[in-house]
C-alpha positions in Angstrom: -50.8 17.8 60.8 -53.5 19.5 62.8 -54.1 18.0 66.2 -57.8 17.9 65.7 -57.4 15.1 63.1 -55.9 12.8 65.6 -58.0 13.6 68.6 -61.7 14.3 68.4 -63.0 16.5 71.2 -65.7 14.7 73.1 -68.5 17.0 74.3 -71.3 15.2 76.0 -74.9 16.2 75.4 -76.0 19.1 77.7 -78.3 16.9 79.8 -75.5 14.4 80.6 -73.0 17.1 81.5 -75.4 18.5 84.2 -76.1 14.9 85.5 -72.3 14.2 85.6 -71.7 17.3 87.7 -74.5 16.5 90.0 -73.3 13.0 90.4 -69.8 14.1 91.5 -71.2 16.2 94.3 -71.1 14.7 97.8 -74.5 13.8 99.2 -75.8 16.2 101.8 -74.2 19.4 100.6 -76.6 22.1 99.4 -76.9 22.1 95.6 -77.0 25.9 95.4 -73.6 26.3 97.1 -70.6 25.6 94.9 -67.9 23.3 96.2 -65.3 26.1 95.9 -67.4 28.2 98.4 -67.8 25.2 100.7 -64.0 24.8 100.9 -63.5 28.5 101.4 -66.0 28.5 104.3 -64.3 25.5 105.9 -60.9 27.2 105.5 -62.3 30.4 107.1 -63.8 28.4 110.0 -60.5 26.6 110.7 -58.6 29.9 110.5 -61.0 31.4 113.1 -60.8 28.3 115.4 -57.1 27.9 115.5 -56.4 30.9 117.7 -59.2 30.0 120.0 -58.6 26.3 120.5 -55.4 25.5 118.6 -52.3 24.3 120.3 -49.8 26.9 121.5 -46.9 25.5 119.5 -48.8 26.1 116.2 -49.5 29.7 117.3 -45.9 30.6 118.0 -44.7 29.8 114.5 -44.5 32.3 111.7 -47.7 33.3 109.9 -46.9 31.5 106.6 -46.5 28.2 108.4 -49.7 28.8 110.3 -51.6 29.5 107.1 -50.2 26.3 105.7 -51.4 24.3 108.7 -54.9 25.9 108.4 -55.1 25.1 104.7 -54.0 21.4 105.4 -56.6 21.0 108.2 -59.3 22.5 106.0 -58.4 20.2 103.1 -58.5 17.2 105.4 -61.8 18.2 106.9 -63.3 18.8 103.4 -62.2 15.4 102.3 -63.0 13.3 105.4 -66.0 15.0 106.9 -67.7 16.4 103.8 -66.6 13.6 101.4 -65.4 16.0 98.7 -63.0 14.5 96.2 -59.4 15.4 96.3 -59.6 16.8 92.8 -62.4 19.1 93.7 -60.7 20.3 96.9 -57.5 20.9 95.0 -59.3 23.0 92.4 -61.1 25.0 95.2 -57.8 25.7 97.0 -55.8 26.3 93.8 -53.6 23.3 94.4 -53.1 19.8 92.8 -55.0 16.7 94.1 -51.6 15.2 95.1 -51.1 18.3 97.4 -54.5 17.5 99.0 -53.4 13.9 99.5 -50.2 15.1 101.2 -52.2 17.5 103.4 -54.5 14.6 104.4 -51.5 12.4 105.3 -49.9 15.2 107.3 -53.0 15.9 109.4 -53.6 12.1 109.8 -50.1 11.7 111.2 -50.5 14.6 113.6 -53.7 13.1 115.0 -51.6 10.9 117.2 -51.3 13.9 119.5 -54.4 13.9 121.7 -54.8 17.7 121.8 -54.5 18.0 118.0 -56.9 15.1 117.5 -59.5 16.8 119.8 -59.1 20.0 117.8 -59.6 18.3 114.4 -62.6 16.3 115.8 -64.2 19.5 117.0 -63.7 21.1 113.6 -65.2 18.1 111.9 -68.2 18.2 114.2 -68.7 21.9 113.6 -68.4 21.6 109.8 -70.9 18.7 109.7 -73.4 20.7 111.7 -73.0 23.8 109.5 -73.4 21.8 106.3 -76.1 19.5 107.7 -74.4 16.2 107.1 -75.4 13.7 109.7 -73.8 10.4 108.5 -70.2 11.2 109.1 -68.2 8.3 110.5 -66.2 8.8 113.7 -62.5 8.9 113.5 -60.8 5.6 114.5 
């Protein structure tokens, strides 16, 4: 039996699809900038800031591990500071939403270190200034 007989494809009317996409967008981000580009910009910013202000232990490790830490911090900042959903972040980074959740947990666990917490707080402040979001809650 063809699959189409059991499952009808639901395609919303064109007006509702645009409204649904706009509703899933975090408030404060420019509508003309796709979320994928926002995440890429954040990742690039974190990658540039790590050698300048990052802890020395992170810099001594191999490049693959460093890029993993940069990606995890960028995912965390996108989720916490910019309020982008884990699904959208995962799509932008080419990962699954559960990977984004894991990255957020890893970064949150590392925030017990005062130097790392200061670094992530600085990145959050920079990202919120760049994207013009003023209502970001402080980290507890």
